[in-house]
mmCIF file as gemmi writes it, N, C-alpha and C atoms, coordinates in Angstrom:
data_model
loop_
_atom_site.group_PDB
_atom_site.id
_atom_site.type_symbol
_atom_site.label_atom_id
_atom_site.label_alt_id
_atom_site.label_comp_id
_atom_site.label_asym_id
_atom_site.label_entity_id
_atom_site.label_seq_id
_atom_site.pdbx_PDB_ins_code
_atom_site.Cartn_x
_atom_site.Cartn_y
_atom_site.Cartn_z
_atom_site.occupancy
_atom_site.B_iso_or_equiv
_atom_site.pdbx_formal_charge
_atom_site.auth_seq_id
_atom_site.auth_asym_id
_atom_site.pdbx_PDB_model_num
ATOM 1 N N . UNK Axp A 1 ? -21.37 -3.001 11.539 1 0 ? 1 A 1
ATOM 2 C CA . UNK Axp A 1 ? -20.898 -1.748 12.078 1 0 ? 1 A 1
ATOM 3 C C . UNK Axp A 1 ? -21.691 -0.616 11.432 1 0 ? 1 A 1
ATOM 4 N N . UNK Axp A 2 ? -22.145 0.292 12.257 1 0 ? 2 A 1
ATOM 5 C CA . UNK Axp A 2 ? -22.86 1.446 11.712 1 0 ? 2 A 1
ATOM 6 C C . UNK Axp A 2 ? -21.86 2.487 11.213 1 0 ? 2 A 1
ATOM 7 N N . UNK Axp A 3 ? -22.338 3.366 10.355 1 0 ? 3 A 1
ATOM 8 C CA . UNK Axp A 3 ? -21.5 4.453 9.843 1 0 ? 3 A 1
ATOM 9 C C . UNK Axp A 3 ? -21.089 5.368 10.997 1 0 ? 3 A 1
ATOM 10 N N . UNK Axp A 4 ? -21.999 5.629 11.914 1 0 ? 4 A 1
ATOM 11 C CA . UNK Axp A 4 ? -21.663 6.484 13.056 1 0 ? 4 A 1
ATOM 12 C C . UNK Axp A 4 ? -20.567 5.861 13.918 1 0 ? 4 A 1
ATOM 13 N N . UNK Axp A 5 ? -20.642 4.567 14.13 1 0 ? 5 A 1
ATOM 14 C CA . UNK Axp A 5 ? -19.592 3.883 14.905 1 0 ? 5 A 1
ATOM 15 C C . UNK Axp A 5 ? -18.262 3.947 14.165 1 0 ? 5 A 1
ATOM 16 N N . UNK Axp A 6 ? -18.292 3.762 12.854 1 0 ? 6 A 1
ATOM 17 C CA . UNK Axp A 6 ? -17.066 3.858 12.056 1 0 ? 6 A 1
ATOM 18 C C . UNK Axp A 6 ? -16.461 5.253 12.184 1 0 ? 6 A 1
ATOM 19 N N . UNK Axp A 7 ? -17.297 6.278 12.157 1 0 ? 7 A 1
ATOM 20 C CA . UNK Axp A 7 ? -16.812 7.655 12.322 1 0 ? 7 A 1
ATOM 21 C C . UNK Axp A 7 ? -16.107 7.824 13.671 1 0 ? 7 A 1
ATOM 22 N N . UNK Axp A 8 ? -16.717 7.294 14.722 1 0 ? 8 A 1
ATOM 23 C CA . UNK Axp A 8 ? -16.116 7.385 16.057 1 0 ? 8 A 1
ATOM 24 C C . UNK Axp A 8 ? -14.745 6.714 16.085 1 0 ? 8 A 1
ATOM 25 N N . UNK Axp A 9 ? -14.678 5.524 15.519 1 0 ? 9 A 1
ATOM 26 C CA . UNK Axp A 9 ? -13.426 4.776 15.532 1 0 ? 9 A 1
ATOM 27 C C . UNK Axp A 9 ? -12.352 5.448 14.679 1 0 ? 9 A 1
ATOM 28 N N . UNK Axp A 10 ? -12.73 5.97 13.531 1 0 ? 10 A 1
ATOM 29 C CA . UNK Axp A 10 ? -11.767 6.667 12.678 1 0 ? 10 A 1
ATOM 30 C C . UNK Axp A 10 ? -11.256 7.916 13.382 1 0 ? 10 A 1
ATOM 31 N N . UNK Axp A 11 ? -12.15 8.638 14.04 1 0 ? 11 A 1
ATOM 32 C CA . UNK Axp A 11 ? -11.746 9.863 14.747 1 0 ? 11 A 1
ATOM 33 C C . UNK Axp A 11 ? -10.662 9.563 15.781 1 0 ? 11 A 1
ATOM 34 N N . UNK Axp A 12 ? -10.788 8.442 16.484 1 0 ? 12 A 1
ATOM 35 C CA . UNK Axp A 12 ? -9.795 8.047 17.481 1 0 ? 12 A 1
ATOM 36 C C . UNK Axp A 12 ? -8.433 7.812 16.822 1 0 ? 12 A 1
ATOM 37 N N . UNK Axp A 13 ? -8.425 7.308 15.596 1 0 ? 13 A 1
ATOM 38 C CA . UNK Axp A 13 ? -7.183 6.948 14.917 1 0 ? 13 A 1
ATOM 39 C C . UNK Axp A 13 ? -6.479 8.127 14.243 1 0 ? 13 A 1
ATOM 40 N N . UNK Axp A 14 ? -7.188 9.216 14.048 1 0 ? 14 A 1
ATOM 41 C CA . UNK Axp A 14 ? -6.64 10.35 13.308 1 0 ? 14 A 1
ATOM 42 C C . UNK Axp A 14 ? -5.419 10.936 14.021 1 0 ? 14 A 1
ATOM 43 N N . UNK Axp A 15 ? -4.416 11.262 13.232 1 0 ? 15 A 1
ATOM 44 C CA . UNK Axp A 15 ? -3.223 11.9 13.768 1 0 ? 15 A 1
ATOM 45 C C . UNK Axp A 15 ? -2.123 10.934 14.149 1 0 ? 15 A 1
ATOM 46 N N . UNK Axp A 16 ? -2.394 9.66 14.071 1 0 ? 16 A 1
ATOM 47 C CA . UNK Axp A 16 ? -1.382 8.673 14.431 1 0 ? 16 A 1
ATOM 48 C C . UNK Axp A 16 ? -0.572 8.231 13.232 1 0 ? 16 A 1
ATOM 49 N N . UNK Axp A 17 ? 0.264 7.265 13.436 1 0 ? 17 A 1
ATOM 50 C CA . UNK Axp A 17 ? 1.172 6.773 12.412 1 0 ? 17 A 1
ATOM 51 C C . UNK Axp A 17 ? 0.687 5.52 11.712 1 0 ? 17 A 1
ATOM 52 N N . UNK Axp A 18 ? 1.621 4.635 11.412 1 0 ? 18 A 1
ATOM 53 C CA . UNK Axp A 18 ? 1.358 3.443 10.614 1 0 ? 18 A 1
ATOM 54 C C . UNK Axp A 18 ? 0.336 2.491 11.203 1 0 ? 18 A 1
ATOM 55 N N . UNK Axp A 19 ? 0.405 2.274 12.503 1 0 ? 19 A 1
ATOM 56 C CA . UNK Axp A 19 ? -0.571 1.381 13.125 1 0 ? 19 A 1
ATOM 57 C C . UNK Axp A 19 ? -1.975 1.971 13.033 1 0 ? 19 A 1
ATOM 58 N N . UNK Axp A 20 ? -2.079 3.27 13.165 1 0 ? 20 A 1
ATOM 59 C CA . UNK Axp A 20 ? -3.38 3.924 13.046 1 0 ? 20 A 1
ATOM 60 C C . UNK Axp A 20 ? -3.905 3.801 11.621 1 0 ? 20 A 1
ATOM 61 N N . UNK Axp A 21 ? -3.02 3.933 10.636 1 0 ? 21 A 1
ATOM 62 C CA . UNK Axp A 21 ? -3.411 3.774 9.232 1 0 ? 21 A 1
ATOM 63 C C . UNK Axp A 21 ? -3.987 2.377 9.01 1 0 ? 21 A 1
ATOM 64 N N . UNK Axp A 22 ? -3.321 1.363 9.555 1 0 ? 22 A 1
ATOM 65 C CA . UNK Axp A 22 ? -3.813 0.001 9.395 1 0 ? 22 A 1
ATOM 66 C C . UNK Axp A 22 ? -5.16 -0.188 10.084 1 0 ? 22 A 1
ATOM 67 N N . UNK Axp A 23 ? -5.343 0.428 11.234 1 0 ? 23 A 1
ATOM 68 C CA . UNK Axp A 23 ? -6.624 0.337 11.932 1 0 ? 23 A 1
ATOM 69 C C . UNK Axp A 23 ? -7.732 0.971 11.094 1 0 ? 23 A 1
ATOM 70 N N . UNK Axp A 24 ? -7.441 2.123 10.488 1 0 ? 24 A 1
ATOM 71 C CA . UNK Axp A 24 ? -8.433 2.782 9.636 1 0 ? 24 A 1
ATOM 72 C C . UNK Axp A 24 ? -8.762 1.902 8.441 1 0 ? 24 A 1
ATOM 73 N N . UNK Axp A 25 ? -7.784 1.27 7.87 1 0 ? 25 A 1
ATOM 74 C CA . UNK Axp A 25 ? -8.034 0.374 6.733 1 0 ? 25 A 1
ATOM 75 C C . UNK Axp A 25 ? -8.955 -0.775 7.14 1 0 ? 25 A 1
ATOM 76 N N . UNK Axp A 26 ? -8.76 -1.318 8.336 1 0 ? 26 A 1
ATOM 77 C CA . UNK Axp A 26 ? -9.635 -2.396 8.813 1 0 ? 26 A 1
ATOM 78 C C . UNK Axp A 26 ? -11.055 -1.895 9.048 1 0 ? 26 A 1
ATOM 79 N N . UNK Axp A 27 ? -11.179 -0.688 9.581 1 0 ? 27 A 1
ATOM 80 C CA . UNK Axp A 27 ? -12.5 -0.094 9.783 1 0 ? 27 A 1
ATOM 81 C C . UNK Axp A 27 ? -13.195 0.072 8.437 1 0 ? 27 A 1
ATOM 82 N N . UNK Axp A 28 ? -12.474 0.573 7.448 1 0 ? 28 A 1
ATOM 83 C CA . UNK Axp A 28 ? -13.049 0.754 6.107 1 0 ? 28 A 1
ATOM 84 C C . UNK Axp A 28 ? -13.442 -0.579 5.482 1 0 ? 28 A 1
ATOM 85 N N . UNK Axp A 29 ? -12.7 -1.618 5.808 1 0 ? 29 A 1
ATOM 86 C CA . UNK Axp A 29 ? -13.057 -2.954 5.324 1 0 ? 29 A 1
ATOM 87 C C . UNK Axp A 29 ? -14.413 -3.387 5.867 1 0 ? 29 A 1
ATOM 88 N N . UNK Axp A 30 ? -14.637 -3.143 7.147 1 0 ? 30 A 1
ATOM 89 C CA . UNK Axp A 30 ? -15.926 -3.476 7.759 1 0 ? 30 A 1
ATOM 90 C C . UNK Axp A 30 ? -17.051 -2.625 7.175 1 0 ? 30 A 1
ATOM 91 N N . UNK Axp A 31 ? -16.776 -1.348 6.986 1 0 ? 31 A 1
ATOM 92 C CA . UNK Axp A 31 ? -17.776 -0.462 6.384 1 0 ? 31 A 1
ATOM 93 C C . UNK Axp A 31 ? -18.133 -0.965 4.987 1 0 ? 31 A 1
ATOM 94 N N . UNK Axp A 32 ? -17.134 -1.359 4.23 1 0 ? 32 A 1
ATOM 95 C CA . UNK Axp A 32 ? -17.386 -1.875 2.876 1 0 ? 32 A 1
ATOM 96 C C . UNK Axp A 32 ? -18.307 -3.081 2.927 1 0 ? 32 A 1
ATOM 97 N N . UNK Axp A 33 ? -18.053 -3.972 3.871 1 0 ? 33 A 1
ATOM 98 C CA . UNK Axp A 33 ? -18.862 -5.187 3.985 1 0 ? 33 A 1
ATOM 99 C C . UNK Axp A 33 ? -20.332 -4.873 4.265 1 0 ? 33 A 1
ATOM 100 N N . UNK Axp A 34 ? -20.59 -3.953 5.161 1 0 ? 34 A 1
ATOM 101 C CA . UNK Axp A 34 ? -21.952 -3.669 5.582 1 0 ? 34 A 1
ATOM 102 C C . UNK Axp A 34 ? -22.652 -2.591 4.755 1 0 ? 34 A 1
ATOM 103 N N . UNK Axp A 35 ? -21.894 -1.659 4.173 1 0 ? 35 A 1
ATOM 104 C CA . UNK Axp A 35 ? -22.52 -0.497 3.537 1 0 ? 35 A 1
ATOM 105 C C . UNK Axp A 35 ? -22.076 -0.227 2.097 1 0 ? 35 A 1
ATOM 106 N N . UNK Axp A 36 ? -21.036 -0.895 1.636 1 0 ? 36 A 1
ATOM 107 C CA . UNK Axp A 36 ? -20.611 -0.748 0.249 1 0 ? 36 A 1
ATOM 108 C C . UNK Axp A 36 ? -19.544 0.32 0.027 1 0 ? 36 A 1
ATOM 109 N N . UNK Axp A 37 ? -19.08 0.354 -1.215 1 0 ? 37 A 1
ATOM 110 C CA . UNK Axp A 37 ? -17.973 1.228 -1.594 1 0 ? 37 A 1
ATOM 111 C C . UNK Axp A 37 ? -18.305 2.708 -1.454 1 0 ? 37 A 1
ATOM 112 N N . UNK Axp A 38 ? -19.525 3.099 -1.732 1 0 ? 38 A 1
ATOM 113 C CA . UNK Axp A 38 ? -19.872 4.525 -1.643 1 0 ? 38 A 1
ATOM 114 C C . UNK Axp A 38 ? -19.729 5.046 -0.212 1 0 ? 38 A 1
ATOM 115 N N . UNK Axp A 39 ? -20.048 4.221 0.779 1 0 ? 39 A 1
ATOM 116 C CA . UNK Axp A 39 ? -19.877 4.63 2.173 1 0 ? 39 A 1
ATOM 117 C C . UNK Axp A 39 ? -18.398 4.765 2.521 1 0 ? 39 A 1
ATOM 118 N N . UNK Axp A 40 ? -17.584 3.852 2.013 1 0 ? 40 A 1
ATOM 119 C CA . UNK Axp A 40 ? -16.133 3.933 2.228 1 0 ? 40 A 1
ATOM 120 C C . UNK Axp A 40 ? -15.59 5.215 1.621 1 0 ? 40 A 1
ATOM 121 N N . UNK Axp A 41 ? -15.967 5.493 0.383 1 0 ? 41 A 1
ATOM 122 C CA . UNK Axp A 41 ? -15.493 6.695 -0.3 1 0 ? 41 A 1
ATOM 123 C C . UNK Axp A 41 ? -15.91 7.959 0.437 1 0 ? 41 A 1
ATOM 124 N N . UNK Axp A 42 ? -17.115 7.972 0.98 1 0 ? 42 A 1
ATOM 125 C CA . UNK Axp A 42 ? -17.594 9.127 1.727 1 0 ? 42 A 1
ATOM 126 C C . UNK Axp A 42 ? -16.738 9.362 2.977 1 0 ? 42 A 1
ATOM 127 N N . UNK Axp A 43 ? -16.403 8.296 3.689 1 0 ? 43 A 1
ATOM 128 C CA . UNK Axp A 43 ? -15.58 8.44 4.886 1 0 ? 43 A 1
ATOM 129 C C . UNK Axp A 43 ? -14.169 8.905 4.543 1 0 ? 43 A 1
ATOM 130 N N . UNK Axp A 44 ? -13.631 8.418 3.436 1 0 ? 44 A 1
ATOM 131 C CA . UNK Axp A 44 ? -12.304 8.868 3.002 1 0 ? 44 A 1
ATOM 132 C C . UNK Axp A 44 ? -12.319 10.368 2.745 1 0 ? 44 A 1
ATOM 133 N N . UNK Axp A 45 ? -13.355 10.828 2.074 1 0 ? 45 A 1
ATOM 134 C CA . UNK Axp A 45 ? -13.476 12.273 1.8 1 0 ? 45 A 1
ATOM 135 C C . UNK Axp A 45 ? -13.715 13.058 3.089 1 0 ? 45 A 1
ATOM 136 N N . UNK Axp A 46 ? -14.634 12.571 3.902 1 0 ? 46 A 1
ATOM 137 C CA . UNK Axp A 46 ? -15.04 13.279 5.12 1 0 ? 46 A 1
ATOM 138 C C . UNK Axp A 46 ? -13.864 13.511 6.072 1 0 ? 46 A 1
ATOM 139 N N . UNK Axp A 47 ? -13.017 12.517 6.223 1 0 ? 47 A 1
ATOM 140 C CA . UNK Axp A 47 ? -11.906 12.618 7.162 1 0 ? 47 A 1
ATOM 141 C C . UNK Axp A 47 ? -10.581 12.997 6.501 1 0 ? 47 A 1
ATOM 142 N N . UNK Axp A 48 ? -10.598 13.202 5.192 1 0 ? 48 A 1
ATOM 143 C CA . UNK Axp A 48 ? -9.355 13.54 4.5 1 0 ? 48 A 1
ATOM 144 C C . UNK Axp A 48 ? -8.33 12.424 4.592 1 0 ? 48 A 1
ATOM 145 N N . UNK Axp A 49 ? -8.805 11.199 4.51 1 0 ? 49 A 1
ATOM 146 C CA . UNK Axp A 49 ? -7.912 10.056 4.669 1 0 ? 49 A 1
ATOM 147 C C . UNK Axp A 49 ? -6.927 9.929 3.518 1 0 ? 49 A 1
ATOM 148 N N . UNK Axp A 50 ? -7.231 10.567 2.393 1 0 ? 50 A 1
ATOM 149 C CA . UNK Axp A 50 ? -6.274 10.583 1.295 1 0 ? 50 A 1
ATOM 150 C C . UNK Axp A 50 ? -5.037 11.379 1.7 1 0 ? 50 A 1
ATOM 151 N N . UNK Axp A 51 ? -5.235 12.509 2.335 1 0 ? 51 A 1
ATOM 152 C CA . UNK Axp A 51 ? -4.103 13.339 2.761 1 0 ? 51 A 1
ATOM 153 C C . UNK Axp A 51 ? -3.457 12.802 4.037 1 0 ? 51 A 1
ATOM 154 N N . UNK Axp A 52 ? -4.265 12.332 4.962 1 0 ? 52 A 1
ATOM 155 C CA . UNK Axp A 52 ? -3.746 11.853 6.247 1 0 ? 52 A 1
ATOM 156 C C . UNK Axp A 52 ? -2.967 10.551 6.103 1 0 ? 52 A 1
ATOM 157 N N . UNK Axp A 53 ? -3.524 9.588 5.349 1 0 ? 53 A 1
ATOM 158 C CA . UNK Axp A 53 ? -2.936 8.252 5.282 1 0 ? 53 A 1
ATOM 159 C C . UNK Axp A 53 ? -2.701 7.739 3.861 1 0 ? 53 A 1
ATOM 160 N N . UNK Axp A 54 ? -2.97 8.557 2.86 1 0 ? 54 A 1
ATOM 161 C CA . UNK Axp A 54 ? -2.769 8.125 1.478 1 0 ? 54 A 1
ATOM 162 C C . UNK Axp A 54 ? -3.799 7.121 0.995 1 0 ? 54 A 1
ATOM 163 N N . UNK Axp A 55 ? -4.963 7.071 1.634 1 0 ? 55 A 1
ATOM 164 C CA . UNK Axp A 55 ? -6.026 6.139 1.237 1 0 ? 55 A 1
ATOM 165 C C . UNK Axp A 55 ? -6.883 6.814 0.174 1 0 ? 55 A 1
ATOM 166 N N . UNK Axp A 56 ? -6.98 6.201 -0.972 1 0 ? 56 A 1
ATOM 167 C CA . UNK Axp A 56 ? -7.632 6.813 -2.127 1 0 ? 56 A 1
ATOM 168 C C . UNK Axp A 56 ? -9.086 6.387 -2.27 1 0 ? 56 A 1
ATOM 169 N N . UNK Axp A 57 ? -9.907 7.339 -2.706 1 0 ? 57 A 1
ATOM 170 C CA . UNK Axp A 57 ? -11.295 7.053 -3.051 1 0 ? 57 A 1
ATOM 171 C C . UNK Axp A 57 ? -11.299 5.977 -4.134 1 0 ? 57 A 1
ATOM 172 N N . UNK Axp A 58 ? -12.182 5.009 -3.996 1 0 ? 58 A 1
ATOM 173 C CA . UNK Axp A 58 ? -12.293 3.929 -4.973 1 0 ? 58 A 1
ATOM 174 C C . UNK Axp A 58 ? -11.499 2.687 -4.612 1 0 ? 58 A 1
ATOM 175 N N . UNK Axp A 59 ? -10.654 2.77 -3.589 1 0 ? 59 A 1
ATOM 176 C CA . UNK Axp A 59 ? -9.871 1.602 -3.174 1 0 ? 59 A 1
ATOM 177 C C . UNK Axp A 59 ? -10.784 0.59 -2.502 1 0 ? 59 A 1
ATOM 178 N N . UNK Axp A 60 ? -10.632 -0.662 -2.894 1 0 ? 60 A 1
ATOM 179 C CA . UNK Axp A 60 ? -11.431 -1.75 -2.321 1 0 ? 60 A 1
ATOM 180 C C . UNK Axp A 60 ? -10.676 -2.341 -1.128 1 0 ? 60 A 1
ATOM 181 N N . UNK Axp A 61 ? -11.204 -2.133 0.07 1 0 ? 61 A 1
ATOM 182 C CA . UNK Axp A 61 ? -10.583 -2.638 1.288 1 0 ? 61 A 1
ATOM 183 C C . UNK Axp A 61 ? -11.2 -3.957 1.744 1 0 ? 61 A 1
ATOM 184 N N . UNK Axp A 62 ? -12.092 -4.522 0.944 1 0 ? 62 A 1
ATOM 185 C CA . UNK Axp A 62 ? -12.827 -5.708 1.383 1 0 ? 62 A 1
ATOM 186 C C . UNK Axp A 62 ? -11.932 -6.915 1.605 1 0 ? 62 A 1
ATOM 187 N N . UNK Axp A 63 ? -10.797 -6.994 0.963 1 0 ? 63 A 1
ATOM 188 C CA . UNK Axp A 63 ? -9.92 -8.159 1.138 1 0 ? 63 A 1
ATOM 189 C C . UNK Axp A 63 ? -9.252 -8.175 2.514 1 0 ? 63 A 1
ATOM 190 N N . UNK Axp A 64 ? -9.318 -7.067 3.252 1 0 ? 64 A 1
ATOM 191 C CA . UNK Axp A 64 ? -8.7 -6.998 4.579 1 0 ? 64 A 1
ATOM 192 C C . UNK Axp A 64 ? -9.587 -7.598 5.649 1 0 ? 64 A 1
ATOM 193 N N . UNK Axp A 65 ? -10.835 -7.815 5.34 1 0 ? 65 A 1
ATOM 194 C CA . UNK Axp A 65 ? -11.794 -8.297 6.333 1 0 ? 65 A 1
ATOM 195 C C . UNK Axp A 65 ? -11.507 -9.754 6.667 1 0 ? 65 A 1
ATOM 196 N N . UNK Axp A 66 ? -11.495 -10.055 7.945 1 0 ? 66 A 1
ATOM 197 C CA . UNK Axp A 66 ? -11.251 -11.418 8.384 1 0 ? 66 A 1
ATOM 198 C C . UNK Axp A 66 ? -12.417 -12.314 7.962 1 0 ? 66 A 1
ATOM 199 N N . UNK Axp A 67 ? -12.124 -13.507 7.606 1 0 ? 67 A 1
ATOM 200 C CA . UNK Axp A 67 ? -13.131 -14.45 7.104 1 0 ? 67 A 1
ATOM 201 C C . UNK Axp A 67 ? -13.699 -15.343 8.196 1 0 ? 67 A 1
ATOM 202 N N . UNK Axp A 68 ? -13.408 -15.056 9.455 1 0 ? 68 A 1
ATOM 203 C CA . UNK Axp A 68 ? -13.861 -15.923 10.541 1 0 ? 68 A 1
ATOM 204 C C . UNK Axp A 68 ? -15.299 -15.725 10.892 1 0 ? 68 A 1
């Protein structure tokens, strides 16, 4: 997944509730896999995901990624 695609997908999820939060967490998991923690942290800051969904900079979302 590209960073630009992740931005598009996160933008769609903004403003929603719990299901949207989980979707954002899955997106961040994919970003972590392909681009690393610094890219995840940048997206959290860029979209204010700490305030919107309580997602903190430095959180490792890699365990959410499906192993299939």
